[in-house]
C-alpha positions in Angstrom: -146.8 -217.5 -79.7 -148.8 -214.3 -79.2 -149.2 -212.0 -82.2 -149.0 -208.3 -81.6 -152.2 -206.4 -81.3 -152.2 -204.3 -84.5 -153.7 -200.8 -85.0 -155.2 -201.2 -88.5 -156.3 -197.6 -88.7 -153.2 -196.1 -87.1 -152.9 -192.3 -87.8 -149.7 -190.6 -86.9 -149.7 -187.5 -84.6 -151.0 -189.1 -81.4 -149.5 -188.6 -78.0 -147.5 -190.8 -75.6 -148.9 -194.2 -74.9 -148.6 -194.7 -71.1 -149.4 -197.8 -69.1 -148.9 -198.6 -65.4 -149.9 -201.8 -63.6 -149.2 -202.5 -59.9 -149.2 -206.1 -58.7 -149.6 -206.6 -55.0 -148.2 -209.8 -53.4 -148.2 -211.1 -49.8 -144.9 -212.9 -50.5 -141.7 -212.0 -52.2 -141.8 -213.3 -55.8 -138.9 -215.0 -57.7 -136.1 -212.8 -59.1 -135.5 -213.2 -61.9 -139.1 -213.7 -62.8 -139.8 -216.8 -64.9 -141.3 -214.9 -67.8 -142.1 -216.8 -71.0 -143.1 -215.3 -74.3 -145.2 -218.3 -75.1 -146.8 -218.9 -71.7 -147.4 -215.3 -70.8 -148.1 -213.6 -74.1 -145.2 -211.3 -75.0 -145.6 -210.7 -78.8 -142.6 -211.7 -80.9 -143.3 -209.4 -84.0 -142.7 -206.0 -82.4 -140.2 -204.1 -80.3 -142.7 -201.9 -78.5 -142.6 -204.2 -75.5 -139.0 -203.0 -74.9 -140.6 -199.8 -73.4 -141.9 -201.8 -70.4 -140.0 -201.8 -67.1 -140.6 -203.8 -63.9 -139.6 -202.5 -60.4 -140.1 -204.3 -57.1 -141.0 -202.3 -54.0 -141.0 -203.8 -50.5 -142.8 -202.5 -47.4 -139.7 -203.4 -45.3 -137.6 -200.8 -47.2 -139.8 -197.9 -45.9 -143.2 -198.9 -44.5 -144.6 -195.3 -44.3 -143.7 -194.5 -47.9 -144.9 -197.9 -49.2 -148.4 -197.4 -47.6 -148.8 -193.7 -48.6 -147.4 -193.9 -52.1 -148.1 -197.5 -53.3 -151.1 -198.9 -51.5 -153.3 -196.2 -49.8 -154.0 -194.2 -53.0 -155.8 -197.2 -54.5 -157.6 -198.5 -51.4 -161.0 -197.0 -52.3 -160.7 -198.3 -55.9 -159.9 -201.8 -54.7 -162.8 -201.7 -52.2 -165.2 -200.6 -54.9 -164.1 -203.1 -57.5 -163.2 -206.1 -55.3 -164.8 -205.5 -51.9 -163.6 -204.3 -48.5 -162.0 -207.6 -47.5 -159.7 -207.5 -50.6 -159.0 -203.9 -49.9 -157.9 -204.8 -46.3 -155.6 -207.5 -47.8 -154.1 -204.8 -50.1 -153.4 -202.5 -47.3 -151.5 -205.3 -45.5 -149.5 -206.4 -48.5 -145.8 -206.7 -48.2 -144.6 -206.4 -51.8 -145.6 -204.4 -54.8 -144.4 -204.9 -58.4 -144.7 -201.8 -60.6 -145.0 -202.3 -64.3 -144.6 -199.1 -66.3 -144.0 -198.1 -69.9 -144.1 -195.0 -72.1 -144.0 -195.1 -75.9 -144.5 -192.1 -78.2 -147.4 -192.5 -80.6 -147.3 -196.3 -80.6 -147.9 -198.0 -83.9 -149.0 -201.2 -82.3 -150.1 -202.3 -78.8 -147.2 -204.6 -78.0 -146.4 -202.4 -74.9 -149.8 -203.1 -73.5 -149.5 -206.9 -74.2 -146.1 -207.0 -72.6 -147.3 -205.2 -69.5 -150.1 -207.7 -69.0 -147.8 -210.6 -69.7 -145.6 -209.5 -66.8 -148.7 -209.1 -64.6 -149.9 -212.6 -65.6 -146.5 -214.1 -64.7 -146.5 -212.2 -61.3 -150.0 -213.5 -60.5 -149.1 -217.1 -61.4 -146.2 -216.7 -58.9 -148.6 -215.4 -56.2 -149.6 -211.8 -56.7 -153.1 -211.3 -55.3 -154.2 -208.0 -56.9 -153.4 -206.0 -60.0 -154.2 -202.3 -60.2 -154.6 -200.9 -63.7 -153.7 -197.3 -62.8 -154.8 -195.3 -65.9 -158.0 -197.3 -66.4 -158.8 -197.0 -62.6 -159.6 -200.6 -62.2 -158.6 -203.4 -59.9 -158.3 -207.1 -60.9 -158.0 -210.2 -58.8 -154.7 -212.0 -59.3 -156.3 -215.3 -60.2 -158.2 -213.6 -63.0 -155.0 -212.0 -64.4 -153.2 -215.3 -64.1 -156.0 -216.9 -66.2 -155.6 -214.5 -69.1 -155.0 -216.4 -72.3 -151.6 -215.5 -73.7 -152.8 -215.5 -77.3 -156.1 -213.7 -76.6 -157.5 -211.0 -79.0 -157.5 -207.4 -78.1 -160.5 -206.5 -75.8 -161.2 -202.8 -75.4 -163.3 -203.4 -72.3 -160.4 -205.0 -70.5 -158.2 -201.9 -71.1 -160.7 -199.1 -70.7 -163.2 -198.3 -68.0 -166.4 -196.3 -68.5 -167.8 -194.1 -65.7 -171.1 -192.4 -65.2 -172.1 -189.8 -62.6 -174.8 -187.2 -62.1 -174.1 -183.6 -62.8 -175.7 -180.4 -61.4 -178.7 -180.3 -63.8 -179.7 -183.9 -62.9 -178.5 -185.4 -66.2 -175.5 -187.7 -66.4 -171.9 -187.3 -67.4 -170.0 -190.2 -69.0 -166.3 -190.6 -69.6 -163.6 -193.1 -70.4 -160.4 -193.9 -68.5 -157.6 -195.9 -70.1 -157.1 -194.3 -73.5 -153.8 -192.9 -72.4 -152.4 -196.4 -73.0 -152.9 -195.8 -76.7 -151.7 -192.2 -76.9 -155.3 -190.9 -77.2 -157.3 -188.4 -75.2 -160.2 -189.6 -73.0 -163.7 -189.0 -74.2 -166.4 -187.1 -72.2 -170.1 -186.8 -72.8 -172.5 -184.7 -70.7 -176.2 -183.9 -70.6 -177.2 -187.6 -70.9 -180.7 -188.6 -69.9 -180.7 -191.6 -67.5 -182.7 -193.7 -69.9 -180.0 -193.3 -72.5 -177.2 -194.6 -70.3 -176.9 -198.0 -72.0 -176.9 -196.4 -75.4 -174.2 -193.9 -74.3 -172.1 -196.7 -72.8 -172.2 -198.5 -76.2 -171.2 -195.3 -78.0 -168.3 -194.7 -75.6 -167.1 -198.3 -76.0 -167.2 -198.0 -79.7 -165.4 -194.7 -79.8 -162.7 -196.1 -77.4 -162.2 -199.1 -79.6 -161.9 -196.8 -82.7 -159.2 -194.7 -80.9 -157.3 -197.7 -79.5 -157.1 -199.3 -83.0 -155.5 -196.1 -84.3 -157.9 -193.4 -85.3 -157.6 -189.9 -84.0 -160.2 -187.3 -83.0 -159.1 -183.7 -82.9 -160.9 -180.6 -81.6 -163.4 -179.5 -84.3 -163.9 -183.0 -85.7 -167.4 -184.3 -86.1 -168.4 -187.7 -84.9 -171.5 -189.4 -86.2 -173.7 -191.3 -83.7 -176.3 -194.0 -84.3 -179.3 -191.7 -83.7 -178.2 -189.6 -86.7 -176.7 -186.7 -84.7 -173.2 -185.4 -85.4 -171.2 -184.5 -82.2 -168.4 -182.0 -82.4 -165.2 -182.5 -80.4 -163.7 -179.8 -78.2 -161.1 -179.8 -75.5 -162.7 -180.7 -72.2 -162.5 -178.1 -69.4 -162.6 -179.9 -66.0 -164.2 -176.9 -64.4 -167.3 -177.4 -66.6 -168.1 -180.8 -65.0 -166.1 -181.3 -61.7 -167.6 -184.7 -61.2 -165.6 -186.0 -64.2 -162.3 -187.2 -62.8 -159.7 -187.3 -65.6 -155.9 -186.6 -65.5 -154.5 -185.6 -68.8 -156.0 -184.7 -72.1 -159.7 -185.3 -72.8 -162.2 -184.3 -75.5 -165.8 -183.4 -74.9 -168.3 -184.4 -77.6 -171.5 -182.5 -77.9 
């Protein structure tokens, strides 16, 4: 049996934990789905998984809507992560299974585990691609099917780190996926290229800290390994248009 992923430093006052996974399948999958707590990893020691819903969408119901609303918005993402051939497969898919859940200020991460348990089951039954909407990442179905049901929490499976150049020639770095935990995304700007690896490690560690329950508020200070203390402020998207984030984000500088 899978044990729930705890948040050992949980601090109340966070936002809504939101997760959305879309599994794409070339064939219609069984209904009801043969989901198993033991085989697929639904934790038994929490009720947070009750927040997760699964809805099937078929191209045959409304082909134009299916392509425009379910598949096309993620075509570039799938091509970038998995290659153009897989993206072409996605555009031709006949069935989509949308896994969604919302939980206010979640005290544990059972909702995340339950969503992935459903995705694992779908992929065992034949789903070929899984899109992690809020982390902006695509996974091959065979990889999701192979997830260990009793695995430990892995922040880098749940959050994606992005880098891009800004107007002054330095880099901006940001996270996507912290919405799953009811926490704002983190943004850093003015990064020298030679410090990209160091910055990625910092972002990873901050993301893990927030996922496990800590909070950072505007005005808080965050110590970094080089001895500096960064101050958090609300991120203004107009200040760095290259940073693509929907929802709350904090800039550290």
